[in-house]
Steps between C-alpha positions, in 0.01 A plus 500: 500500500630464856691801631866464586562600859817578688467405867727613782466306826617704798614335822638687801667179618739259327240276336752329272669343804184300579483322833173638639134521404493855364804434280352176364176680409690780324730261313206282397319809369809618311569160344137459392461832316547457123534868402825696491592529866767590752532459876609811688602425857688657787770256603590468864854596601689268735543777756122509553498131596745585777308807615173304497632277778516812719156618378655799320273487196475877460815511285359247254174697483688821414706310241182374330348848484821623336510205255143567381633798300740277303235231468260747334774622263570139394129436440479811279798374300336158460183665363688733263365343177183346644144612425301287744680540832389306808661500844412233757591611853560206732336581832710287732698784655403812690217675314677837512751381239215404267327836540816700431591292194150520349480874564833571328421272205160664447657848507769405250265313268122510557454234230668227705242243612552410866394170658548476875545129574406453864647207693302588814329800661796701620320706764365197686844337497666815637227535762620174658873546445584871523425808708204735458684750278612236246152345504335839444736588213450156346123545500530848347739390224315176427175685434688742273668215310165341417363840395786599267565155348312412181431158655548387858476132585407277793612139551149376578135603521549518876772766460297666223210550745736620773653762267152616406415554868832670579545727198178485293699365203418221255804275476533229235570150632848379404555179695824401665654211315815346364619385159468130422872514423557569870346166601799294388644264762869422544645259755641683803839344569542631854393291799133532589314324783285199417177636652444874501251779459598815309461875508666732250528877466718793599500567875532874434147498351282559805225238434774236458665610824169460684440154355855370559508629858165337570605165354827490696364628830146360511456211257829310469548431874149354522509277191843368598342337806285275283724486191859510632658416162333787317725791399440853375662624178514876442612641165564868438720781623553745787425238767679601825757247620372529858158374396624156401829479686558158655155377387565166332138473387531795258682491166555835330595529131588848377471637145456169318391462138129493422524145361654383829231677703235322292671169580485576874133598475405179319699279738360663814208359694322833453540876498401645837396864457329656804454838333354787698291789372662647191385599155598337173488138398787288630725387216661227713158336537416540130837352398462203734152424365624530140774249582239257630610509863306526825432828681385562856422867548276751672191662355712810433748287306230405247359851451430560132611154382249303292438137595339208320168398653533318835878515479710327766792545495569786560401487865382824655477560873268764644639489854857440616404198710390319180856499364618197696206277401558590135872423529427159656248418226724608213799307635287188544346516148798662329541267200131502410471877542810563288345304213183706530696825508688397187176425316352842570822693420379553141220723634754730665734499200210608279397782732839619624755447224632844404459410133122476541480796740685738266307383194163555673607834649625643171177392330295672771685832463528471118878503496 
C-alpha cells in the first residue's frame, strides 16, 4: 500500500503571485503534487517594492529572517497529525534562508524529510552579482544545505557535475519545467506590433538584466538597420523607465497573465536570449520550446537542456558575431521554421512538463 505523505513546499518569495520563472516552477510543482500539501511562502510587503528602487534591500532581508520563525511554526502546525512529513525547500532565494529553515526544522523534528529543490547554483550566481562576503557566505551555506538535506537536487546533469566538483555532493537531477496547464494561450487584447522579437523575465534577476541590456545596447540598433520594421517586446517586471524611455522600437508589458505571455511568445518571430555564463537551465527557453516557438540563444542558454537529434530550431550561437546571421536567416525562413518548431514541441513537453518530472523524481527517491 502506498504511504500517505504530507508535503510542505517552502518559498522565501511570493510564488503564488507568479510572473517570473522561479514562481512558475514552484507553482507548477505545487499543482502537480497529488499528496496532501500546502504552500508556505513569505509574501512581499509593498514598502519593500519602494525601497528596492533605492537599492535598500537590507530591510527586506531582515524581514525574511524574522518571518522564518513564523513560517516554521506554521509548518509544524500543518504536520501535527501527519506521520510521513516531507518539506520541499525552494532554492530560488538567498541560500542562507534555506539553511536556517532546514536547521530549525531538523532540530524541532528530526523525522522531517527535507528535499532541497535547487533552481540554480546559488554561489555561482552570487559570484557574478554580489560582493565577496555574500559570495563566500553563499558558498558556505550552500555546501551545508546539501549536507544536511535528505536529498539535494540539481536542474541538470551539468549542474549535478558542477555541484560534485564544488562540494563533493551527489545531487539528484530534478529538471526545471512547467505544468502543461501553464501552456494555455489566451488572446492578448492590448496593442502589439506586427513584427517583433521577444524577451521575458524579471530585470531584477541578474542574468536577465545582462541579457536585456545586451539586446537593447548591442543587438537592437544593429538589426534595425537591416530590418527597420522589427520591434522588441519585453515582458516582466522591474525594468527601469530610463532604459526604454522614448524608444519607440521597444514595447514593455508588465505583470501580464501567463496565458497572455504565451500568446506573445507564439506570435513573436522568435525568442532572443543572449544568456551569459550562469548555472541552471533557463525556463524561458524551455517554455518557448514547449510552446513550439523559435529560440535564438547562446551556448550558455542551452546548458542542461535536452534536444532532439539534429534539432534546428533552436538556434545556438557560439560567438556574438554569429547572432546577426542567425537573425537574418530566421526572419527569412520564419514560417517554415515555425512549423518545424511546432512539430518538435512534443519532445520538449515530454521531457519538461512538471507532471512527468515530478512523477519520475518521486519514483527515483521512492516517495
